[in-house]
N, C-alpha and C positions, 0 to 999 in steps of 0.2 A: 504493500500500500504506500502511495506517495512517490513511488519510483517510476521512472520511464519504462514503458513496456519493452520487453525483449522479443526478438523474432529469431526463430530457429528453423533451419532446414534439416529435416530428418529423413534418412534413408534406412528403411528396415529390410533386412535380408534374412530369410529363414536359413538355419543351419541344420543340415540333414545328416542323420546317422547312416551307417552302412546299410541298414535294413530299409532305408527310405523314410523313416519317421523323422519328424522335426524334433531336434534335440535342444534347440534354442533359437533366439533371434539376435542377430547382430545389428546394432543400431549405431549408425554414424551420424553425429549431429554437428552442425556448423552454425555458428552465430552469424546471422545476416542482418543484425539490427542496423548497422551503419548503412548497408545497402538499401534497406527499406526506408530509412530516414532520408537518404539522398533521393530516392524515387518520390517520396512524399513532397520534398521541397521542389523538385522539378515539376511535379504535377501542379502544385500551387502556383509556381512561377509561370507555367504555360497558360494558366487560366486567369491570371491577375494582371491588371494594368499597372505598369511600373510607377507611373506618376501619381495616381490617385489611390491605389490599393483596391480599387473596385474590380469586380469581375470584368474581363475583357469581352470582345466580340465573340470569340470562340466559346467561352463559358456561357455567355448569354444565349447564344443560339442553341446550345445543348440544353440549357434550362427550359427554353421555350418549347423545344421538341418534347421534353419530358412532360411539361405542363399540358401540352396538347393531348398527349396520350391519356393523361389522367383525367382531363376535362371531358374527353370523349366518353370514357368509361363511366364517369360520374354525372354526365349530362350537365356540366357546369360551364360557365363562361369566364373569361378573363380579359383584361384590357392591356393594350400596349401603347405606351406614350413614347414618341420619338422627339427628342429635344435637340434644337440647334441654337447655338448662341449667336445673337445678332452682332455684327460688326467685330467679330473676334479677330479677324485679320488686321483690322485697324489697330487693335490693342497691341498685337505683336509688332506691327510696323512702327508705331509711335513710341511705345514704351519698352519694346524688346520681348523676346520669347520667354525670358524669366518672369516677366509680368504676366504674360499669358498663362504660363504654368501655374503661377500663384493663383490666378483667377480660377482655373480649373480645380485646383486642390481645395480652395475655400468653398467653392460651389458644391463640390462632391461631399464635403463634410456637412454643409447646410442641408442638402437634399436628404442625405442619409438620416439626419436627426429629425426631419419633419415628414418622413414618409410613413404611411400606415404599416403596421407589423406584417401584413400579408403582401408587401411590395418588395421587388428586387430591383436595385439600381445597378446599371453597368455603364462603363464608358466604351463606346464603340470605336472611338478613334477621333483625333483632331478635337473639334469642339462639339462632338456629337455624343449625347447620352441617350440611354433608353431605360424605361421603367416598365416592369410587368406588375400589374396589380391582379392578384389572384382572387377568384371567387367574388367577382363584382355582380351586383344585382342589375345594374342598367348603365346606360351612357351617362346619366346625370351624376352617378357616383364617380365615374372617371373624370368628368369635368370638374368636380370638386377637388379631386386629387391634383389635376392639372393646375388649378388655381393656387393650391398650396405650394406647388412646385414653382410656379411663375413668380410669386411674391418673394422668393428667396433671393432673387437678384436685385430686388428693389433696395435693400439695405446696402449702403456703400461698402465697397471692398477697397481697402487701402494697400498701396504698395509704394515703397520708397517715397513716403510723404505725399503721394498723389492718390487721387480717387479714381478707381477704374469704374467707369459707367458702362452699363450694357443692358441688354434685353435678351429675351429668348422667344423662340417660336416653338410651338408644340403641335405635333400631329398625332391624332388618336385613331386607333382601330380596335375593334371588339371581336373576339373569337367566341363562337363560330359565325357570327353575323356577317362579318366583312371578308373573311378568308378562312380556309380550312387547314393551312399549313403555315410554317414560320416565315417562309419567303413571301407568301402572299400577304401576311399581316404587316411585315416590314414595308412592303411595297405600298400598301394602303396608307399606313402612317406617313410614309415619305411623300406620297401624293398630297395628302392633307397638309403636310408641312410646307410643301412647295406652293400650294394654293394660298396659304396664309401669307407667305413671304411675297408672293406676286401681288397680293392685295394690299400689301403695306401694313 
């Protein structure tokens, strides 16, 4: 108790007597704890965004696929919010990439703190985030979550004695109403997002 788990690889070989009966078992054990720990760290690294510590695109898509299977079996629905930061390139161009990185990290922390317990936040890359809200009742519930998300960028973010102003656009889709698979849901949310940006 209180110690790290150990992992062992065991090979069991029967020892046979001259008459063919089993007289014993030879067990060769090898401690593979370090190997298992290295595999665990690699698995986490391959599923985690380096900058924010959030799940990355790969982990997010895997989670959505699992959720689709679950919701099909349980006859439930979930929502997908696709978030794009407005004028993020301008932040990088005027204040530098470190300021842009700071903005992404702060926003990731704020969103994580204000999402409902049944939601998963991921960074898909660049200035793009995605949120899955499990077991939603209707579109109105998704819109409430979207508003909780949107206001997180209203509070000023400071970097090097300067305030980073910004906004965000959010596209929403609902499973299974809008699409039956992960690619379709992302496409629907992306279309809604682009429509919002086009409309100003």
